[in-house]
C-alpha positions as semicolon CSV with decimal commas, in nm:
position;residue;x (nm);y (nm);z (nm)
1;M;0,000;0,000;0,000
2;R;0,119;0,351;-0,084
3;V;0,087;0,583;0,216
4;A;0,164;0,938;0,319
5;I;0,252;0,990;0,686
6;L;0,145;1,296;0,886
7;A;0,415;1,407;1,131
8;H;0,382;1,785;1,155
9;E;0,656;1,954;1,360
10;K;0,752;1,620;1,516
11;F;0,970;1,441;1,261
12;P;1,177;1,247;1,336
13;G;1,242;1,266;1,711
14;D;0,883;1,288;1,838
15;A;0,710;1,092;1,561
16;K;0,759;0,739;1,691
17;T;0,479;0,593;1,481
18;A;0,608;0,755;1,162
19;V;0,961;0,627;1,222
20;G;0,839;0,277;1,307
21;V;0,634;0,253;0,987
22;L;0,925;0,386;0,779
23;R;1,166;0,137;0,931
24;Y;0,964;-0,184;0,964
25;S;0,643;-0,182;0,759
26;D;0,587;-0,309;0,407
27;H;0,408;0,012;0,313
28;D;0,551;0,222;0,031
29;V;0,581;0,565;0,194
30;V;0,538;0,833;-0,075
31;A;0,579;1,138;0,153
32;V;0,605;1,258;0,511
33;L;0,400;1,566;0,601
34;D;0,593;1,807;0,824
35;R;0,556;2,182;0,774
36;S;0,878;2,254;0,963
37;R;1,092;2,035;0,733
38;A;0,920;2,074;0,395
39;G;1,168;2,041;0,108
40;E;1,392;1,798;0,295
41;R;1,398;1,419;0,266
42;V;1,351;1,140;0,518
43;Q;1,706;1,013;0,474
44;D;1,844;1,356;0,562
45;H;1,746;1,257;0,917
46;L;1,714;0,876;0,914
47;P;1,963;0,724;0,672
48;D;1,872;0,366;0,759
49;V;1,503;0,368;0,653
50;Q;1,320;0,398;0,322
51;D;1,348;0,745;0,171
52;A;1,066;0,984;0,082
53;P;1,019;1,358;0,032
54;I;0,904;1,572;0,325
55;V;0,623;1,801;0,211
56;E;0,418;2,091;0,347
57;G;0,084;1,912;0,342
58;M;-0,133;1,644;0,187
59;A;-0,198;1,858;-0,121
60;D;0,174;1,828;-0,203
61;A;0,197;1,451;-0,158
62;P;0,216;1,211;-0,456
63;A;-0,078;0,984;-0,530
64;C;-0,131;0,725;-0,258
65;D;-0,386;0,492;-0,104
66;A;-0,395;0,623;0,253
67;L;-0,290;0,896;0,493
68;L;-0,144;0,755;0,815
69;I;-0,131;0,967;1,133
70;G;0,229;0,917;1,241
71;I;0,218;1,097;1,576
72;A;0,102;0,960;1,911
73;P;0,066;1,262;2,143
74;I;0,024;1,231;2,517
75;G;-0,342;1,153;2,576
76;G;-0,399;1,043;2,217
77;G;-0,593;1,352;2,112
78;F;-0,653;1,482;1,760
79;E;-0,471;1,807;1,685
80;E;-0,702;2,044;1,497
81;S;-0,417;2,171;1,282
82;W;-0,417;1,824;1,117
83;R;-0,779;1,861;1,001
84;P;-0,707;2,025;0,662
85;D;-0,466;1,745;0,566
86;V;-0,714;1,474;0,667
87;R;-0,986;1,652;0,473
88;V;-0,768;1,676;0,161
89;A;-0,671;1,309;0,192
90;I;-1,033;1,199;0,202
91;E;-1,125;1,427;-0,088
92;R;-0,841;1,271;-0,290
93;G;-0,990;0,925;-0,228
94;C;-0,744;0,813;0,039
95;D;-0,829;0,604;0,341
96;V;-0,715;0,751;0,674
97;I;-0,540;0,537;0,937
98;A;-0,498;0,662;1,294
99;G;-0,396;0,522;1,629
100;L;-0,544;0,792;1,853
101;H;-0,775;0,770;2,151
102;A;-0,984;1,033;1,970
103;L;-1,147;0,814;1,705
104;L;-1,184;0,932;1,346
105;T;-1,517;0,752;1,332
106;D;-1,649;0,980;1,609
107;D;-1,578;1,290;1,398
108;E;-1,895;1,383;1,208
109;E;-1,713;1,580;0,937
110;F;-1,474;1,297;0,858
111;V;-1,749;1,035;0,864
112;E;-1,961;1,234;0,618
113;L;-1,666;1,309;0,390
114;A;-1,557;0,945;0,393
115;A;-1,905;0,835;0,292
116;D;-1,917;1,095;0,014
117;H;-1,581;0,986;-0,129
118;D;-1,618;0,611;-0,062
119;V;-1,309;0,580;0,159
120;E;-1,253;0,412;0,495
121;L;-1,151;0,550;0,833
122;H;-0,936;0,302;1,028
123;D;-0,901;0,354;1,405
124;V;-0,643;0,090;1,495
125;R;-0,660;0,176;1,864
126;E;-1,023;0,070;1,895
127;P;-1,028;-0,269;2,074
128;P;-1,255;-0,566;2,005
129;D;-1,586;-0,558;2,189
130;D;-1,572;-0,917;2,318
131;L;-1,273;-0,898;2,552
132;T;-1,280;-1,068;2,894
133;V;-1,067;-1,096;3,204
134;A;-0,756;-1,313;3,182
135;A;-0,779;-1,685;3,251
136;G;-0,410;-1,714;3,339
137;T;-0,338;-1,942;3,044
138;A;-0,086;-1,751;2,829
139;G;0,195;-1,951;2,989
140;D;0,061;-2,266;2,822
141;V;0,169;-2,162;2,471
142;D;0,455;-2,361;2,321
143;A;0,640;-2,049;2,205
144;H;0,912;-1,887;2,412
145;V;0,767;-1,546;2,504
146;V;0,989;-1,237;2,537
147;L;0,848;-0,904;2,658
148;T;1,023;-0,570;2,620
149;V;0,987;-0,348;2,927
150;G;1,131;-0,005;2,996
151;T;1,228;0,271;3,232
152;D;0,988;0,516;3,061
153;C;0,765;0,555;2,759
154;S;0,938;0,579;2,418
155;T;1,249;0,391;2,523
156;G;1,271;0,152;2,226
157;K;1,037;-0,129;2,329
158;M;0,865;-0,140;1,989
159;T;1,193;-0,104;1,799
160;G;1,341;-0,381;2,011
161;V;1,079;-0,642;1,928
162;F;1,110;-0,589;1,553
163;E;1,490;-0,595;1,563
164;L;1,485;-0,912;1,773
165;R;1,227;-1,073;1,546
166;D;1,431;-0,998;1,234
167;A;1,751;-1,128;1,396
168;A;1,575;-1,448;1,506
169;R;1,438;-1,503;1,156
170;E;1,785;-1,458;1,009
171;R;1,890;-1,755;1,226
172;G;1,610;-1,966;1,084
173;L;1,377;-1,942;1,382
174;D;1,002;-1,901;1,342
175;A;0,963;-1,566;1,518
176;A;0,677;-1,316;1,538
177;V;0,594;-0,985;1,700
178;V;0,287;-0,954;1,922
179;P;0,165;-0,595;1,865
180;T;0,012;-0,422;2,166
181;G;0,015;-0,058;2,052
182;Q;-0,089;0,152;1,757
183;T;0,250;0,154;1,585
184;G;0,297;-0,222;1,602
185;I;-0,057;-0,272;1,471
186;M;0,007;-0,036;1,179
187;I;0,325;-0,225;1,090
188;T;0,190;-0,580;1,119
189;G;-0,177;-0,533;1,036
190;W;-0,309;-0,699;1,351
191;G;-0,306;-0,668;1,730
192;I;-0,485;-0,488;2,013
193;A;-0,390;-0,150;2,157
194;I;-0,383;-0,252;2,522
195;D;-0,388;0,105;2,654
196;R;-0,743;0,155;2,524
197;V;-0,883;-0,163;2,677
198;I;-1,102;-0,157;2,992
199;S;-0,858;-0,208;3,278
200;D;-1,015;-0,535;3,398
201;F;-0,977;-0,678;3,046
202;A;-0,625;-0,555;2,965
203;A;-0,447;-0,866;3,090
204;G;-0,707;-1,077;2,911
205;A;-0,644;-0,889;2,585
206;T;-0,271;-0,957;2,621
207;E;-0,340;-1,322;2,691
208;R;-0,557;-1,343;2,379
209;L;-0,283;-1,195;2,162
210;V;-0,016;-1,432;2,292
211;E;-0,243;-1,734;2,247
212;Q;-0,350;-1,626;1,898
213;A;0,013;-1,590;1,794
214;G;0,142;-1,888;1,989
215;D;0,231;-2,122;1,701
216;H;0,591;-1,999;1,667
217;D;0,932;-2,076;1,816
218;V;0,953;-1,737;1,984
219;L;0,718;-1,443;2,035
220;F;0,839;-1,090;2,099
221;V;0,567;-0,896;2,281
222;E;0,569;-0,520;2,225
223;G;0,597;-0,348;2,563
224;Q;0,412;-0,034;2,670
225;G;0,473;0,230;2,935
226;A;0,684;0,151;3,242
227;I;0,600;-0,020;3,569
228;A;0,698;0,282;3,783
229;H;0,555;0,545;3,545
230;P;0,326;0,795;3,722
231;A;0,062;0,768;3,447
232;Y;0,110;0,450;3,242
233;S;0,210;0,175;3,485
234;G;-0,126;0,001;3,453
235;V;-0,081;-0,107;3,093
236;T;0,269;-0,234;3,176
237;A;0,137;-0,454;3,455
238;A;-0,132;-0,593;3,223
239;L;0,131;-0,700;2,970
240;L;0,361;-0,840;3,237
241;H;0,091;-1,055;3,394
242;G;-0,145;-1,125;3,104
243;G;0,134;-1,227;2,867
244;Q;0,318;-1,447;3,121
245;P;0,656;-1,393;2,948
246;D;0,954;-1,621;2,991
247;S;1,210;-1,343;2,950
248;L;1,228;-0,963;2,980
249;V;1,439;-0,708;2,792
250;C;1,474;-0,373;2,970
251;C;1,490;-0,064;2,746
252;H;1,625;0,283;2,826
253;V;1,729;0,603;2,650
254;A;2,088;0,706;2,722
255;G;2,106;1,026;2,923
256;R;1,740;1,030;3,025
257;D;1,709;1,071;3,401
258;R;1,358;1,215;3,428
259;V;1,027;1,068;3,314
260;G;0,936;1,220;2,979
261;G;0,653;1,473;3,020
262;Y;0,664;1,424;3,398
263;E;0,998;1,582;3,483
264;A;0,915;1,606;3,852
265;F;0,973;1,230;3,864
266;E;1,324;1,090;3,851
267;I;1,389;0,761;3,672
268;P;1,509;0,517;3,940
269;D;1,838;0,331;3,935
270;H;1,844;0,083;3,646
271;G;1,939;-0,213;3,861
272;W;1,654;-0,134;4,099
273;Y;1,417;-0,107;3,802
274;A;1,518;-0,448;3,670
275;S;1,463;-0,599;4,014
276;L;1,119;-0,437;4,034
277;Y;1,018;-0,596;3,704
278;E;1,137;-0,935;3,823
279;S;0,952;-0,897;4,154
280;M;0,632;-0,806;3,971
281;A;0,667;-1,100;3,732
282;D;0,771;-1,357;3,991
283;P;0,429;-1,470;4,123
284;I;0,287;-1,514;3,772
285;S;0,562;-1,626;3,535
286;G;0,899;-1,594;3,707
287;A;1,040;-1,399;3,412
288;T;1,379;-1,234;3,461
289;V;1,551;-0,940;3,294
290;D;1,793;-1,126;3,069
291;A;1,910;-0,841;2,844
292;G;1,891;-0,467;2,790
293;L;1,849;-0,227;2,498
294;L;1,983;0,127;2,507
295;N;1,894;0,407;2,265
296;T;2,221;0,599;2,209
297;R;2,102;0,803;1,909
298;T;2,213;1,139;2,052
299;L;2,563;1,019;2,146
300;N;2,881;0,987;1,944
301;R;3,047;0,646;1,920
302;S;3,276;0,692;2,219
303;E;2,996;0,828;2,436
304;A;2,768;0,545;2,325
305;N;3,024;0,281;2,421
306;T;3,063;0,435;2,765
307;A;2,685;0,449;2,813
308;L;2,642;0,088;2,701
309;D;2,911;-0,030;2,941
310;A;2,748;0,157;3,230
311;Y;2,399;0,027;3,148
312;G;2,523;-0,329;3,114
313;S;2,702;-0,300;3,446
314;K;2,385;-0,179;3,618
315;L;2,168;-0,457;3,474
316;G;2,432;-0,730;3,487
317;V;2,319;-0,869;3,149
318;P;2,415;-0,823;2,781
319;V;2,303;-0,488;2,635
320;T;2,319;-0,321;2,296
321;D;2,179;-0,037;2,088
322;P;1,957;-0,239;1,853
323;V;1,969;0,018;1,571
324;R;2,338;0,107;1,575
325;D;2,494;-0,220;1,687
326;E;2,474;-0,599;1,663
327;I;2,175;-0,741;1,849
328;G;2,298;-1,102;1,846
329;P;2,425;-1,112;2,206
330;V;2,090;-0,985;2,333
331;L;1,903;-1,243;2,127
332;D;2,128;-1,516;2,266
333;A;2,055;-1,396;2,619
334;V;1,677;-1,423;2,584
335;L;1,657;-1,753;2,393
336;P;1,645;-2,087;2,575
337;E;1,926;-2,330;2,504
338;N;1,720;-2,549;2,271
339;L;1,651;-2,252;2,039
340;R;2,011;-2,128;2,049
341;E;2,129;-2,475;1,949
342;R;1,914;-2,466;1,635
343;N;2,118;-2,177;1,491
């Protein structure tokens, strides 16, 4: 599918969804919409993803099948400054794909326009209506289940599962990602956005995903939030308990010492954080933090090496930057011996 991605004033650093789709999806991205960078190109900022022009608005984008909202703001609201681009997309016959808490299908203007132009509005964050509480059965799947966890939001949990999946597949393993957020769903075409599920059903939704995807050697479950986050710890606990993982990978951003958007809260010591995750998992699955991922994007090579050494020392497990460096040692650390021997 040919898509344009809306990322106004946020590309690339604060457009996690846009970057994830550019890096991991099979979509042919024809343009990125960002008024602040119009005239530039994607690879001016992200040399390791597919390239596309950055344009002022949807009217400047090449022909495509859909407009994808590539920003996930705090609270998941719809920014009114995006409305003209969504309107133009619909009028050009494009579907619109969004992962917001504010649903496109609740917007009367968009619904009427979509009907007039025979296009579809896709709200990937809207959960199924038949979810239930967890039965405690995710641990029965034959697959080895790995969950990415983090010290904060936007620490590389989604990036980590796709990098680990690709590395496992290169070794001949049957590996899959279990998408639990809007970006993972947009990349893979399936999943449930756990953060929009009724709290009593969130662990059950995770359990359903793991069981639906269970016919693989290894499953990499996309983590969300952080267990000590002042706002988003609930969704993390649902994944940790509902998914009953066998192994955890702890993700962090180098240099970040305060919770993003909640700077009054300091990120705790990394070793303490890993122990907290293990304590939370222990009664349900006994999962341990077996590896770490560190985003070193803002550091030079020497600084990155120092940061990786320090993070590894704190966690006491293999760590890497999954985008800049080899992820093999981390994959080895989370796989059971029988799967490592098959390489």
